SETOR-104329 format. One record per residue (C-alpha): x, y, z; residue number from 1; residue in one letter; chain. Coordinates in Angstrom, 2 decimals, m for minus. Each point is the difference from the previous one (the first is absolute). Example, Ala and Ser with C-alpha at 12.3 -4.5 7.8 and 13.67 -1.06 7.14 Angstrom:
2
R         u         v         w     i   aa   ch
R     12.30     m4.50      7.80     1    A    A
R      1.37      3.44     m0.66     2    S    A
//
This chain:
116
R         u         v         w     i   aa   ch
R     63.47    202.23     58.90     1    M    A
R      2.03     m3.37     m0.27     2    G    A
R     m3.52     m1.79      1.52     3    A    A
R     m1.33      1.21     m2.53     4    A    A
R      2.30     m1.60     m3.04     5    M    A
R     m0.25     m3.09      1.95     6    N    A
R     m4.02     m0.44     m0.52     7    R    A
R     m1.10     m2.69     m2.39     8    K    A
R     m1.84      1.17     m3.52     9    P    A
R     m4.29      0.37      0.63    10    T    A
R      0.29     m1.38     m3.54    11    N    A
R      2.70     m2.50     m0.64    12    S    A
R     m0.95     m2.89     m1.23    13    R    A
R      1.15     m3.94      0.05    14    L    A
R      2.45     m0.84     m2.59    15    V    A
R      0.84     m3.45      1.52    16    Y    A
R     m2.04     m2.55      2.30    17    S    A
R      0.62     m2.81      1.36    18    T    A
R     m3.55     m1.22      0.73    19    D    A
R     m1.30     m3.59     m1.92    20    S    A
R     m2.83      1.26     m1.12    21    E    A
R      1.38      0.29     m3.80    22    P    A
R      0.82     m4.12      0.61    23    E    A
R     m4.00     m0.28      0.39    24    A    A
R     m0.71      0.85     m2.66    25    A    A
R      2.44     m1.62     m2.20    26    A    A
R     m0.62     m3.31      1.81    27    S    A
R     m3.38      0.37     m2.11    28    A    A
R     m0.53     m3.43     m0.90    29    P    A
R      0.60     m0.53     m4.31    30    A    A
R     m2.83     m0.83     m1.68    31    P    A
R      0.20     m3.97     m1.01    32    A    A
R      0.72      0.22     m3.85    33    Y    A
R     m1.69     m3.46     m2.00    34    P    A
R      2.67     m2.48     m2.24    35    S    A
R      0.78     m0.20     m3.82    36    A    A
R     m1.46     m2.44     m0.36    37    A    A
R     m3.71      1.59      1.55    38    Q    A
R      0.65      2.26     m2.62    39    Q    A
R     m1.17      1.07     m3.07    40    T    A
R      2.97      2.25     m2.60    41    A    A
R     m2.23      1.69     m2.51    42    R    A
R      2.37      1.10     m3.26    43    I    A
R      0.00      2.16     m2.23    44    W    A
R      1.66      1.70     m2.79    45    R    A
R     m0.58      4.57      0.08    46    D    A
R      1.75      2.00     m1.77    47    S    A
R     m2.74      3.98      0.87    48    K    A
R      1.35      3.13      2.03    49    R    A
R      3.61     m1.93     m1.15    50    R    A
R      0.50      2.32     m3.56    51    R    A
R     m0.81     m3.17     m0.87    52    G    A
R      2.44     m2.20      0.92    53    K    A
R     m0.94     m3.25      0.98    54    T    A
R      0.11     m2.07      3.72    55    V    A
R     m0.58     m2.84      1.37    56    T    A
R     m2.21      0.04      3.47    57    V    A
R     m1.23     m2.10      3.03    58    V    A
R     m2.93      1.04      1.69    59    G    A
R     m1.50     m1.87      2.60    60    G    A
R      2.09     m0.94      3.01    61    L    A
R      0.07      1.14      2.56    62    Q    A
R      2.75     m0.08      2.24    63    H    A
R      2.67      1.92      2.59    64    D    A
R      2.13      2.52     m2.23    65    P    A
R      3.04     m1.41      0.67    66    A    A
R     m1.39     m3.47     m0.94    67    T    A
R     m1.11      1.98     m2.95    68    F    A
R      3.75      1.03     m0.95    69    E    A
R      1.89     m3.20      0.17    70    A    A
R     m3.17     m1.00     m1.71    71    L    A
R      1.32      2.70     m2.81    72    L    A
R      3.15     m0.41     m0.44    73    K    A
R     m0.66     m3.87     m0.60    74    K    A
R     m1.80      0.95     m3.13    75    L    A
R      1.97      2.09     m1.18    76    K    A
R      2.87     m1.93      0.58    77    Q    A
R     m2.03     m2.42     m2.49    78    Q    A
R     m0.77      2.09     m2.60    79    C    A
R      2.49      2.36     m0.05    80    G    A
R     m1.14      2.56      0.00    81    A    A
R     m1.00      3.10      2.10    82    G    A
R     m2.91      0.29      2.49    83    G    A
R     m1.94      2.20      2.91    84    T    A
R     m2.23     m0.66      2.54    85    F    A
R     m2.99      2.40     m1.01    86    K    A
R     m3.74      0.57      1.88    87    D    A
R      0.43     m3.49      1.46    88    G    A
R      1.05     m1.75     m3.67    89    E    A
R      3.13     m1.74     m1.16    90    L    A
R      0.88      1.73     m3.10    91    E    A
R      3.05     m2.20     m1.68    92    I    A
R      0.39      2.48     m3.79    93    Q    A
R     m0.21     m1.79     m3.14    94    G    A
R     m2.38     m2.83     m0.82    95    D    A
R      1.23     m2.58      2.20    96    H    A
R     m3.16     m1.54      1.16    97    R    A
R      1.03     m3.45     m0.92    98    E    A
R      2.66      0.23      2.28    99    R    A
R     m1.38      2.16      2.30   100    V    A
R     m3.24     m3.54      0.00   101    A    A
R      3.21     m2.91      0.11   102    A    A
R      1.75      2.00      3.08   103    A    A
R     m3.42      1.09      1.53   104    L    A
R     m0.93     m3.87     m0.34   105    A    A
R      3.04     m1.93      1.74   106    A    A
R      0.11      2.48      3.17   107    M    A
R     m3.77     m1.72      0.53   108    G    A
R     m2.01      3.57     m1.26   109    Y    A
R     m3.41     m1.75     m2.24   110    K    A
R     m0.46      2.12     m3.34   111    I    A
R     m2.12      2.26     m1.62   112    K    A
R      0.71      1.86     m3.30   113    H    A
R     m2.38      3.21     m0.57   114    V    A
R     m0.48      1.61     m3.92   115    G    A
R      1.93     m1.19     m3.44   116    G    A
//
């Protein structure tokens, strides 16, 4: 009976491994994003699906999520308003199209106003 207690269970699952397989998958090259000078920022005002609240939306940019978050932080500070990053677009609370356009132009982006 003592030998039966020392046996390993056959249905055990691996909890930790020192294999380097996960690192190999993580070392895939990151996709290259165009620079600010090569991108056109599309800016428009929107209030649909927001209970009538107006937001300034910036779309058409291609960056990694960390760059989007840094850009959103700069724009929120420039406008003195809140905002979020949703569905690949930056949303700034309120109508700040001119301020956002000036800030993005200063960063090197081409600007295109969309809508009226």
